[in-house]
C-alpha positions, 0 to 999 in steps of 0.5 A: 900771172899778170905783169905789175906796172907802176901807176902814178896816182895824182891827187887834188892837193898837187901830190902824187903817189907811185903805186906798183899794181897789176891794174889801174883799179888795183892802184886806185885801191892801194892809193886810197888805203895809203891816203886813209892811213895818212889821215888825209882828205885828198881825192884821187884825180887821175891815174896814169901808167908811168911812160917807162912802163908802157909796152 
């Protein structure tokens, strides 16, 4: 079982989303779903693991 990490997904409009996921790819998919649900046109710029979550 893989450990869930918290990823910070940065958007091009200056906002960010904190997503709990097993990988950055999973975090990207979850963030994209949230963006679409909010009917936003923001684009994902970068994804980083929160520093407190690093091993």
